[in-house]
Structures are given as C-alpha cells and as structure tokens.
N, C-alpha and C positions, 0 to 999 in steps of 0.2 A: 402796189405790190401785185405779182402776177397770180392768178388763179391756178392751183394745181390741178395735173390730169387727174381721172379719175381712175381709181385704181382698176377696177373691171371696165370694159368698155359697154356690155350688155347689163340693162338692170334687173333683169331675172337671174343672171349667173351671181350677182353682187346680194340679191334676196337670198338665193339657195346659199351661197355661201356663209352668210350672216346666220339663217336658221338653223344649218349644220354645226357651225360653231359656237351656238348659243346651247343646242343640245347636247353636245360634247362636255360642256362647260358646266351644264346643270347634272349631268350623269358624275362629272369629275367632284363636284360638292356634294353630291348625294353619297358618292362611295367615302368620302373623307369624314362624314359626319354620323350617316344612318348605318352605314354595312359596318361600323366599327362600335357600334352599340352606344354612341354618343346622341344630342340630341343637337338637332340644326339650329344655329344661333338665328334669331329673330330677322337679324337683317338679309340671310341667305333663305329662307323659307319661303319666299317667291319663285325662285329659281329651282327650287327642288320639291314640287307637287306632287311627285308620286311617293 
C-alpha cells in the first residue's frame, strides 16, 4: 500500500493551519453554548477554555 503524500509540504504551515482551525472550532463551540445562555457539555469544555 502506498503512503499518501502530505497535504502541506512545509511542517510549519501545517502546524499554523492546525492551530488556526482549532481556534476557529473552539470559538464556534463557545458560540454554540456559552453565548446562547447554555452550559458547555463536559466533553467539550477542554476546547472552550475562555
């Protein structure tokens, strides 16, 4: 079985994109629960620390 090529050629670009997507996703989860007056579920609290 062939090993697939990496999505990004540069490791630093891959890390930057990963961090940006994580922060964006965390903000969306925060918006979904905390900004609407609900409590964040225990499973998602680690991603919405603010």
